N, C-alpha and C positions, 0 to 999 in steps of 0.2 A: 504494500500500500504506500502511496505517496500523494502529497498534495503540493500544489504550486501557489506561490503568493501572488498578490495583484500586480507585481512588477514584471512577472515572467512574460506575459503576452506583449508588453510594451517595450521589452528590452531585447538586446541581441540574442538570437537563438543559441549562439555558442555558449552563453552563460549557463543555459540549461544542460547542454551536453557536458560541460566541465563539471557542473555540480553533481551529476548523476554517474559520472564515469568513475570506475573503481581505480583507474590509474592516475587520475589527475589529483594533485594535492592542492587543497585550497590555500591560497596565500592569505596572510592575515588581513582581516577587514580593516579599512581605514575610514575615517570620517570624511564624507564627501559633500556634506551640505554646505551651501554657500554662506560665507560670513554674513551675519545679519538675519539668517533664517530663524534661528531660535528666538531672537528678540521679537521678530514680526509675529511668529506663531503665538508667542506668549501674550502679546498685545491683543491679537484677535481673540484668543481664548478668554482673556480678561473681559473683553466687550461682550462675548457670548454669555459668560457667567453673570455679567451685570445686566443682561437684557431682560426682556419680559417673559421669555419662555422658561419653564422649569427645566433645569439641567441636571442630569445624573452624570457625575464625573467618576469614571472608572480608571483613570490613569494611574492612580496609586496602587492598583492591583497588578501592575505589570510584572512584579517579581513573584507574585503568587503562582501556585501550580496552574497549569494550562486549564485543567478541568474546572477549577474554581473561577477563573476569569471568564470562560465560556458560559458557565452557569449564571454568573452575575450579569452578563450581557443579555442573555435570554430573559432573565427575571426583569431587567429594566424595560425591555420591550414589552413583556407581558403586562407590566404595570402601566404601560402607556406613557412612558417618559417622553416629554416633548423633544428634548435633545439629549443625546448620549455622547460623551466624550471618551475616546480611546477604548471603545468596546471591541473585545476579541470575539469574532463570530465563530461558532462551532465549525470544525472542519467537516468538509463534505468529501469523504474518502472516495465515494463512488464516482463523483465528478472531478476528483483530483483538485479541489479548491480549498484554500485556506486564506485567512486575511484578518487584519485588524483595521477597523474603520476609524479614521480620525474623527469623523462626525457621523452620527446617525440621526436623521431628522424625521420626525413623525409626519406622515402625509395627512393626518386627521381622519383616516379611514381604517386604522389598525395596521397599516404597513409603514415601512421605513425606507428612506432614501439615503444613500451614502454621500459623504462630502469630504473634501480635502481643503487644506489651507496651504497656499503656495506663495512663496516669496518671489513673485514674478508678475509681469503684466498679463492680465487674463482677458481684458476687453479692449476694444478699440472704438472710437467714434464712427458712426455711419450716417450717411446723408438721407437715406430713405426713411419711410415710416414703418418699416418692418418691426414687429413686436419684439421687445427684449424682456425676457422673463427673469426675475431676480427676487431676492429676499433681503431685507435689512439684516445686518449681522446680529443686531440685538433682538431680532424677531424672525428667526430662521423658519419657523413653521408657516409664516404668512407669505403666500405667493403673490407677487406684485408684477405689474407690467408697465413698461414705458417704451419710448422710442429713442433713437439717436445713438444707440450702442449695440455692439455685437460681440459675441465671444470670439476669441482669436483661434478659430479652428485650424487654420493653416499651420500655426506655430505650436499650439498647445493641444493638439489632438490626442497625444498620449495620455493626458489627464482623463479623457473620456474613456479610453481603453481600461485604465485603472479602475474607474468607477463602474464600468460595465462588469468587471470581474466581481466586485463587491455586490452589485445589484443581483447578479446571478447567484452568488453565494447565499444571499438572503433567502432565496427560494427554499433552501433546505431547512430553514428555521421556521417557516410558516409566516414570516413577517415581511415578505417581499411586497413592496408597493405595486399596485396595479399599473402605476405610471413608471415607465422606464426612464428614470430621470436621476441626475446626480447634481451636486452643488460644488462649485469651485469658488473659493474666496481668494482673489488676487490682491495686488497692491494698490490698484487705482482708487482714488478718491473722486467719485463722480460728483460733479457740481449739483448741489441741492439734495444729494442722496448720501454722500459720504462713501464709506466702505460697504460694499455689497457682496452678496453671494450670488453668483451667476448660476442660473438653473439650466442645465444642459439636457436637451431631449436626446436620449441615447438611440432613438429610432430615426432621427433626422439624417438624411443622406448627405452628411457634411464632411466625411472623412474619405481621403483618397483610397481607392481600392488597392489591394496588394498588387504591386507592380508585376507584370508578366502574366496575370491571370487572363486566360483566353476569353474573349467576348464578354468581358466584365464591364459594367458601367464605370465611368470615371470616378464616381463617388458612391460610397455605401454608408450605412449607418455605423455608429460606433459599435453597436452590438454585433453587426455582421462582421466587421473587421476583427473585433475581439474573438468571435467564435472561430474564425479561420486561423488567427494567430495562435490562439490558445490550443487548438487541436494539434497544430504543428509542434508546440512545446511539449505536449503530452506524448506525442509520438517520439520525439527526440529523447525525452526522459526514459521512455520504455526501452528504446534501442540502446542508449548509452548505459543503462543500468543492467542490461541483460547480456551485453556483448563485451568480451574482453580479448583483444583490445577493441577500442571504438573504431568502427569502419573509417578509413581515411577520408572518405567523401563527406563525412560530418565535421571534419576538422579543417575547415577552410576559412580562416579569419579574414575579415575585411575591416580595415581600419576606418573608424568613424569617430565623430566627436565624443561618443560615449566611452571610447577606449581611455580617454584622459582620466576618467574617474572610476575605471573598472578594476576590481581586485584581481581579475583574471588576466590582465594585460601581460604580466611577465610570462604567463603560460602561452598566450597567443603569439607574442613577439617571437618566441623560439620556433614557431611553426611557419613563420613568414620568410620568404626570400628577401634579403636585404634590398633588392631592387624591385620589390613588389609595387605595382601601380598605386594601390591604396595607401601604401606607406610613404612613397616618395612624392606624389603629387598632392600638395596640401593647400594649393590655391585653387579655388573653384573645383574642389575634388569631385570625382565621380562617386555616386552613391553606391550603396551595397548592391543594388540590383544591376546597375550599370557595370560594376566590376564583375559580378557573377556572369553577366551576359558575355563580357569579353573573355573571361576564362573559358566559357563554354566553346569559344571558337579559337582557343589556343593562344590567347593574348593574356599573359599573367604579369609580366614585368615591364618596366620602362623600356628596356632594350627590345622586347617583343613589339611594343607599340611603335617605337621609333623605326623599326625595320619594316613595318607593314605599310601597305598602301591604303589610305583611308577609304577611297572609293571601293576597293575590294572588300574591306572589312564591313562596310555599311550594308552590303547585300545580306549578310547573315545577322548583323547586329540590329538594324532598324526594326525588323519584325518583332523583336523582343522588347522594343522600347516604345510601344504604342502609348503607354501611360505618361511618358516623359516629354513635355513640351521642349522644343529646341534640342532634341537628342543629337541630331547630326552636328550642329554647331558646337555642342559640348564635347563631342568626341574629337572634332577637328582641333579644338582648343587644347584638349589633353594631348593630342598627337604633337602639336606644336611644342608644348612644354616638354614632352618626352624627348624630342629631338635635341633640345637644348640641354636637358639634364644628362642625357646619354653622352653628350660631348663635353660636359662639365662647364657649360656656359650658364651664368646666372642672369646676365643682362644682354639683350640683343638690341643693337643700335638700329633704329629705323630710318635715320637720316644721315646726311653727310654735311661736313662743314661745321662752322662754329654754332654753338647753341646760345641764342640770345637770352640773356638774363639781365633785367633792368639793374641799373646801378645808381647810387646816390652817395653824397659825402657822408651821410649818417645812415648806417645800416643796422637794423635790429632784428633779431629772430625771436619768435614767440611760440610758446607751447603751454597748454593748460593740463591740469590733472583733475579728474572728477571722482567723486565717491560713488559707491554702489547705489546711493540714493539720488544720484544724478545732480549733485551740487558741485560747482567748481570751487575747490578749496585751495588751489595753487595756480598762480599766474607766474610763469617763468620767462625770463628775457635774457638774451645774449646780445651785448652791445659791442659792435666792432668786428674785427676779423677773427677767424678761429684761433689764430696764434696769440693775438695781443688783446682780445676782447675781455669783457668781464661779465660775470653772471649776476643777475639781480632778480629777486623773487618776492612775491607777496603771498603769504600762506596763512591758513588758519587750521591748525590741527585740533579741530573740535567738531562736534555734531552741528553743522551749520543748518540754520533755517533759511527761509527765503531772504529775510532782511539781512542776515549776516553774510550770505553769499553776495548779495548786491553791494553791501558796504565794501567788501573785499575787492570787487570788480571796480568800483568807483575809485578806490585808493590806487589800484594798479593803473587805471586809465589816466588818472590825474598825474601820476608819475610819468607815464608815457608822453603825455602832452607837454610836460615840462622839458623832457629830454629832446623831443622833436623841436619845440620852440618855433622859431621862424625859419629854421633851416630846411633845406631839401632833404627829406628823409624817406626811407622805405622800410617797411616791416614785413619780414618774410615768415611764411608759415607753410605747413605741409597739409594740404586739403583745406576745406573751408570750415572746419569745425570751430575754430576760434571766432570767426565772423558770425557763425550761427549762434554761438553762445552769447555774443554781444547783442545780437538781435533779440534774443529771448529776454535779456535783462534790461533792455532799453525802455525808457518811459519818460513821461513829462517831468518827473522830479529827479532825473539822472543826467545832468548836463555833461558829466565826464564821459559817460557811456555813449550819449548822443554824439558828442564830439568824435569819439573813436569810430563810430559807425560812419560818420560823414567822411572822416579822414581815410577810412578803409577803402572808399570808392576809388581813390587814386593812389593811396599810399601803402596799401597792403598788396603783397605779391604771393600768389599761391604757387609754390614750387612744384606741387604735384601735377598741376596742369601742364607745366613745361616739360616735366619728366615724361608724362604720358604721351606727349606729342613726339618724343624722340626715342622712346625705349619700349621694349616688351620684356617683362620679367618672368623667368621660369618659375619663380616663387612669388609672383605678384610684384606690385610696385609700391609696397608699403615703405615707410621711411627707413625702417631697419634693414629691409632687403636691399634697397637701392644705395643707402649710405654705406652699407658694409661692402656689397659687391662692387659698387662703382667707385665711391670716394675713399674706400679703405678705412672707414671710421669704425671704431670698436667701442661698445658700451663697457663701462667698468663693471657693471653688475653681471653676474654669471647667468642670470635669468631675467633679462629685461622684458617688460611688456605692460601694456595698460591694465590688463586684468590683474596681474601680479601687484601692480602699484596700488590697486584698490585694497588688496589684502594688507599691504604694508601700511596704508593709511589707517585701516581699522586697528592694526596693532599699535600704531603711533598714538591713537586716541584712547583705546580701551584696554591695553595690556595692564596687568596689575603691577608689574615691575617698572619702576622709573627708568631703569637702564634699558629695558626692552623697548619702552616707548621712545627713548632718545635715539636708540640705534635704528628703529624703524623710520623715524622722522628723517634722520640723516640719509637713510637709503633712498627714500622718496626724493629728497632734494638732489641727491647725487644723480639719480636717474633722470630727473627733469632737466638738470643742467646738461647732461649728456644729450638729451633730446634736442635742446636748442643749439648746442655746439655741433651736433650732427647736421642740423639744418644749415648752419653757417658753413660747415665743411662741404656740404653738398653743393651749395651755390658757388663756392670757390672752384670746386671740381668741374662743374658744368661750364663755367667760364673758361676753363683751361682746354676744353675740347676743341679740336680743329678738324 
C-alpha cells in the first residue's frame, strides 16, 4: 500500500520514481520556502482567526500520532466547523491519496473545500466584466463576486492541481463538497477589498492540457489535468517500487526551474550528460516536453542539436508540438544557441565597425536593488570611469513602507540632481527598470523624482538597447552574461544575482546576530557596487570596439 501527497501530481514525475525506487537514497531534505513565506502565512492565519467564522485550529496536533490527527480532522468536520486549520485528512489507500489541508472551509451544505495560503501573486486585473469569485479572508465561508480581477491560471495552475488532489481526497471522508472548488489566498491587496481568497472552479477548462496528448483540446479543467497527472505518478510508483533496478527509460531527467529546489537534484545530475540540452541551454530553455520530443528523434545534447539541420528535425518534431505556440521559432533559437555553445562562443557580434555609445563630460551609472516585497531599498551610483570613479549609494536596510521607499528615492534623486548640476551629463543603466521605478514613484509632491523623470528623457542611456542591436548571446544578454563574456568584468561575490540579493537583504534586516546583519549588508552593497562598475566597464568596452 502507498499513498501520494498533493504535490506529486504537480511536481516532476522523476521525484516519484526516486522516492519509490529501492536503489535511490534520499538526500537530506532542505528548507525550500521563500524568505518571507512564514511571516505572510502567519499574518493571514492571524486574520482568519480574528475573523467572523468559527475556526478549529488543528496545527498543534502535528506531532501527535497520525491516527489521532486524522480523527481530530474528521471530528471537526462532523461538528460542522466553519474553518479548519492544518487538518490531516485520512489516507485513502485504495486511491493512493494522502494530504494535509492548510485550510478546510465549510460550503454551508455539510461539505468542505480545500484552501492554500501562498506567498505569491495569485490574481491579476482584467478589463472585462467576467465574474470573479472570492471570499474575504476574515469570512472565508461567505462566497462573494465582483469584476475586474482574475486568477493567474497561466502562472499558478499548479495550485489548482494541488487543490484538486485534496478535493478528491475529501470524497473518502464523506465530507467532499458538491462544488469542485478550492481557495487560494495570495499576496494582492485588492482596492476596497483588501486581502482575499480567490475561489477556483476546478471544473473550468483553464489549464493547458498535457503536452503531446493526441487530439486533446488546448485547455482542460484542473480536475482533468490532475487525474491524468496523478494516474501517471501512481503508475510510476508501482513500477519503481516493484522493479529492481528501475527501467532506464524512467530515469531521464530534464532540467527545469524546479530542479533548483529539489532534494533529488544530486541524484538526477549524475544521470545527465554534461552536454545535455536541458542542462546547458538556460536562456529561453526548452520545456520538459520539448526536450523529450527531441530525445525521441535522437537529439539529446548541445552537440547533437548543433550538428543537425533544423528543417530536417522539424519534420518529426513539429507533430509532437501541437500544444506549443511558436514551437518552430523556439527550436531555431535553441539551435542557434547550440551552435555557439558547441564552439565555446558566448557573444556573437551582429554588426561591424564601431559601436556608438553616447558620451558626456559627466558620466554616471545607476542600479537599484529591490526587496521581495517589491520596495526599492538601495539606489547605487558609479560616478566616473571604471578605473578612477567612485561608488555612492542611498540605502535603507529596514522593512520599508511606501512612504519610506519614496523618501529614499527623493534623497537619491536630489543627490543626482546636485551632481548633474548645469553640466552635460549622462546616466547609464542596463534595461529600463530604473526608469520604470521612477515612474511608479513619481507624483505631484515628489519634485526630485519628477525632475529625474524629465531628465531621463534625454539624459538616461539604456545600454541594453545598444547591446541588443549589436550582439546575440548564447546565454542571453543579461548584464552579467555580457559584462563577463564581453568586457571581462568579474563580480567579487561567488554567487551574484538579484534573487540572491533579496535573501541577503532579508538577512541584513532580520538576522538575530548583529554580525550576521552587518556582513549581509556589506555583501549587498558590494554586489550593487559591482553592478554599477560592470555597467561602466561595459560602456568603456563597447566604445573600444572597431
